[in-house]
N, C-alpha and C positions, 0 to 999 in steps of 0.2 A: 303366571297369577290366579287365571281360572281354576288350573287346578288343586292348588293350596287351598283356596275357600271350597272346592267340592270335596276334598280329603276331610276339613275339618266338618262338614255335614256328615259324611260318612260315619265319623268317629262318633257324633253325636247319634246317630242311629245305631250303631253297634254297640254301644255303653249301655243304652237304654235297652237292646235286646238281650244283653248280658244279663242284665240285671233282672228284669221283669218279663223279658219272651215278646211282650208286645208294647204298643205305643211309639213305633219307630216313627211314622209319618207326623203323628202329634208331635213329638221331639223335633222334628225337622221343621214343620210349619210355626213352632214357636223360636227356635234357632233364628230361623229367617226372619223374623216380624222382630225379634230384641236387636239383631245386628242392624237391620234398616233403620229403625227409629232411634238408635243409639249414634249410629254416623250421624244421622242428620243434626241430634244435641252436638257431638263433639263439632260437626263442622260450624254450628251456631256460637261455639266460643266455649261449651260446657268442659267441665275437667273430667276427662277419660278414668281416671282414677275413682275420685269421687262417685262419678256415674256408677262405676264397677261396685262402689261399697253400698250405692243405693239398690242396686239389681240384687245383692248378695243378701243383703239384710230382709227386702222384700220377700225374696224366694223363699230365705229360713221362717219370715213370719207365716207365708201361704202355707208351707209345710207343715209348720205346727196346727194350725188351724184346719186342715186337711187331715189329720191324725186324729181331731176334736170330734170331726164330722163323719170319720168313717165308721162304719158298724162293721159288726162282727159277721162273717157268711153264716146262714143258720137254714141248715135243711138243705134237702136236693134241690128245692124251688131255686133257693139263692145260687147255689153253683151253677144249676142250668143255665139262669141269665147271665152270670159274669161269663162262663164257658160261650152261648151263644155271641155274645158283644163281642168277644174275643175274637171267635171264629167265623166275624163278617155276617152279624146276625144270621146263623144257620141254626135254629132250633133243633135240629136232627143232632149235630155235634154237640151242642149244649146238652142234652138230654142224654147220649151216651156218655159223655162224661161225669155227668153227676151219677149216674148208673154205677161206671166205675168206680167213682170214689164211694160210692154206698156199698159196694161189695168188699173193697180191702181197707175202707175207713180213711178221715184225713191226711193222716202221715202214710197212708200207702204207696207204693210206687207203681207209676203207671207206664206203660211201654207201648211205643207204634210199629205194626210192621205191615207190609203188603199182606193183602188176604189172596187166596189162590180162587176165590171166588168175585163177583160183582158186590157183594153183599159186606158189609162193615157192620164187625160184631165185636163183644168184648167178652174175654176169657179169663178168668182168673185162674194163674198157674202156680206152680211152687218155685220161688226162687227169693232173692233178697238183694238189698241195696249194700254196697259197703260204701262207707266216708271217706275213700281214697282214687283219686284219678293217676294217668298213666304216667309213669316215671320219666318218660320222654315224648315231646310232641311228634318224632319222627316214627313213631309207631301208629299213628293216624292213617285209617283207612278211608275214611270220608273227609276229605279235605274242606268241601263247602261247610260242613257242621261241625268241624274240628273234633270227630268223635272217632273211636274205634269200635267197629260191628264185625262182631265173630259168630259165625253160625256153626254148631256141632263141633266145638272146639274141646281140645283136651286143656285139663287144669292140674296145674301143679302147684302144691302149698305147703310151704316150709317156712318156719321159723329163722333160717339161717341167711347168712349174705352172702351174694354171689360176686366173687370179683372176679375168678378167672374161667376163660370159655371152656376149659378143660372140665370141669365140674359139670356142663351140660350139654356137652356134647353127644354123647351116647341117647339123651334124650331127645336133643332135636334132628338127629338122623332120622331115628324111629319114626317121629309124628311128621318129616318130610315124606317118608315112606309112606305113611297112612293119609297122605294128602289133606291134612285136617290143621287147623291155627292149634298154637300153643299159648294159653294164657298162664303167666306166673305170675305168684304171690307169695314175695320173700321179705325178708325184714330190709333188704336192700338190693340192689344191683348196679354195681359201680365199674369204675375202671374199665379194663380189657373186656371185660365179660358186657358190658351195656355196649361198648363201642362195635364189638362185633355183631351183636344182636343187631345194632342199629343198619351196619353198612350191610348186611346179609339181609334184612327188612329190605331197605331200599333196594336192593338188587334182584328183590322177587326171589330170592332163593327161599328164604323160610318166611312163614307168615306167623310173627309171636309179638306177643305185647305182656306190659309188666306192671303191675300195680305194688307199692309196699304194704306190706301189713300194716291192718289196723290197729289201733289202740297200743298200751305201751304193759311192759311186763307180765304178770300172771293172766291179767285180761286179754292181754292178745292171746294168748295162748288159745285161751275160752274161745276168741272168736275165731280166730283160724281152724279150730276144732267145729265151730258152726258151719263157716264156710267149707270144710272140707266133707262135711255131712250132707250138705245141699247140693254138692257135686260129686259124689261118691267119692272123692280123693281119698287119699291115705296120706293123714298130715305126717310130713317129715320133719320130726322134734329130733334137733340137736342131741337134748340131755337123754334121748333113747337110742342114739346112735345111729338115727335113719337119716344118713347123710345122702347130700343129693346128688353126688357123683357115684354113689351105688343104684341110684333109683330107676326102675324098669317103667316101661310104659304101663304094664299092668295098674302101676301104685298111682298112677294119673286118675282124675275124676272127667269128668264130660260134662258139657253145658251146653242146651238147646241154642241159647243165645247170650251173648254178651255183648254190653255196650258200656265202653267205658268214655265217659268226657274228662276234663280239666280236673274236676274235684270230686266227681263219684261214679260207681262203677255199680252197673244193673246186670245181675245173673238172673237166666230164667233157667230152672233145674231140667233135667231129662226126667220123663214120667217115673222112671225106677226109682227114683231117691224119696217118693211122697210117705213111704211106711217109716223110714228111718228120720226123715223130718218130723213126722208126729211123735217118733218116740222120743225124738230130743229135745220138742215143744213139753212133753210130759215131764221129762226127767227136770227140766229149770222151772217148771212149775213147781216143783216139789221143792227145789231148792230153795225157790224164791218164799215157798209157804213155812221154812223153818229157819229162814236167815232173821236176826234182829238188826243187823246194821241199814241204817236209811240207805246209804251209797249204795250199799250192794241190791237192795232191793232196787232202786232205781236202773241201776244197769241190768239187773236179771230181767227186769219186766221189760227193758228198752229191747235186751236181745229176745226175746218172746216174741214180741210184737213184730221185728225185722223177720223172724223165722217163719211164724204163723201167718201172718199179713199176706203174704204172696204177693205176686205181680200179677195188675189186671192188664193184661193183654190187647189193645184195641187193634184188631186186624182190620186194616183199612182196604175197602174193595172199589172198583170203580170201571168203567167200560172203556175206557182210554186211559195210556200213560199220562198226558196231560193233565186229566182230570185226575187221577190218583196222586199226582204230585203236589196239585192244588190242594184236593184235600187233606193231605199228610200236613202242608205247612200249615193252614189253617186248624188242625188237630192241636199240632204241637204250639201254637201261639196260646190256644184255649187253655192247656194244659199249665204252662207255665206262668198261665194267671192266678187260677181258682184263689229417720233418717233423721241427720242432723240438718247439713247444709243444702242448699238450694239444688246442686248436682244431684246428691243424695237422692232429694225428693223426685227429682229427675228421673233417675233411675226407677223408683217406686212405680212412677207414673208410665215408664215406659213398660213395665213389667204388668201392667194392669192394660195397658192396651195390647199388648202382645197376646195376652190371656182371651182374647178375643176373636184371635183369628183363626183357631180351629174351628170355634163355633160357626163361623161367618163364613168358613170356607164348605162345612157341610151344608149350610143352609143354601150357598150360591150352587152347590154341584146337585143340590135337590130342586133347583130352579125357582128357589125363592130369595127375593132380595135380603142376603144378610147383614146388612146394617138394619132393618126392620127389625129382623129376627134378636140382634144382640138387644135393642133398646127394651124389648118385650121382655126378655129374660131379666135383663136387669130390674125391671119393675116387678118381680114374680117373687114370691116367698121361695126360701132354700127347697132343694128337692124338686121345684118346678122347671122344666126347660123346654127346649124344643125337640119333637119328635119325627126326624127326619121319614120316618117308613111310613106314619102314618098321617103324616102333615099336619098334626096338632100340639099344642102347647098343654102339657100334662104331666103329673107327678113321675118323674122318670123311673124312681125306685119301683113303684108298684107296677108300672109298663113293664118292669123286667130289663129297663137300659141300664146297666150296672155296669161302672169299671172299677178294677181293682185300685185300690189306692196306692198301691205300690207302682202300678204303671203310670200314674197320672204323676206322683211324687218322681218318680227316676226320670220321665221325659222333660218334667220342669227343672230339675238339679243339673241335668245333663245338658241342655240348650243354654241354661244362664251359665255354666260351666265356660262353655266353649264360647260362645258371644262375649263375656266378661274378657276372654282372652285376646279375642279380636280387636276389641274397642281398644284396648290398653297396646296392643303391638302397634310399632311405628314404621317398622319396615319387616319385608320378610327376604329372603333370599332364594332366588330360583336360579335354576339352569336354563339359560336362553338357548333354545332350541337353533341348533346350525341348519340352513338352508341346504337343501338336498340337491347335489351336481346334476343338471339337465344330462338324461342319456339321449345320446345321437340316434336319430331314427334310424332304424336299418335300410340299406340299400333296397330296391324293390326284388323279390325273388329270393332275399338270404333271410336265415332265421334268425330270430332275436333271442339272443343267448341271456 
């Protein structure tokens, strides 16, 4: 029973983290409070279905109000404030992320890696982001983060569908001898080819991962050519007779680092690709100036931005492994940020009370009476609140205590979703653990086996 409840709270945290990258603690605190108050109401005779309706309506209204109150992030000062809060009030991290975004633009790509020194720095390197994730989760190398991470990988780029393992055995053998990972971008990999790659990856025989080629039709060919230029690979186009089964290792490209998520892939290019990338950008800019199509203009501008923006690499340094891991996690959080009837009204009241829990908990943790803080906040104007760092009631936006609207929205939505399920569930099926048989104590002088 307890494990079922814990699993639901874990789901709240996981969904919030996946959506917004932060706000997991807020989501858990809200879920606990909504469930606690909801169960009290149901026990007192409230209709759980009407209660859930009231919760859902109130949350929807709150989200609409939140969107009206939210303001766009303007300038590096706002970016620094948001990132600092997400990183646990670390102003150095906030300043670093603001600097990184300033270098690559608001739509730029940010990447994190360990530094070889104690210093944490920001470097802009050639690279791009692809709007495709791994074909199979079995390719994942970092199970904790559910991502694929490759360094100094060879890259195969093709518009062909790979269905037979025979087509790529020569390349697999050559890259295995080179002791480097193989990253494949293809129209698709299915059947025997995919199954064999996965099995050999799981056995540790080869280090490989694949994604489907982005976009469609002629535009796909153009994007694949862009990726080929970034990695220095030869684009193996079927209509040119460049078949995968005839490919050699010399036709593969290289990437200093590749990070593949469920839906996106980040490539950091080898330094040797810089001149080719700049030439490609110049060519695309020329095409952009000559086209009359609005749609083509948008797509060309998008490709230019992906190629020319580069990747801001935040190299995290620390004196110990524990400090390094903590700092990387905080930087990751910061990056992901930048009723009608009585029972329905009761559901609204539950949300109103639950929303006080995070602020009350923060105040209590700071050694201040939470209820007193809540009352003062309720009497204050919008944007005024309690700053636990300074122990003052002040304009939180002016003080730089800013949370992304997405984080607050996701925390509230996910907490309400799981809480509503708990309140309308009448029974759960659990496996009762069987008592373990007692093991007889070994006689004196005998070994315990």
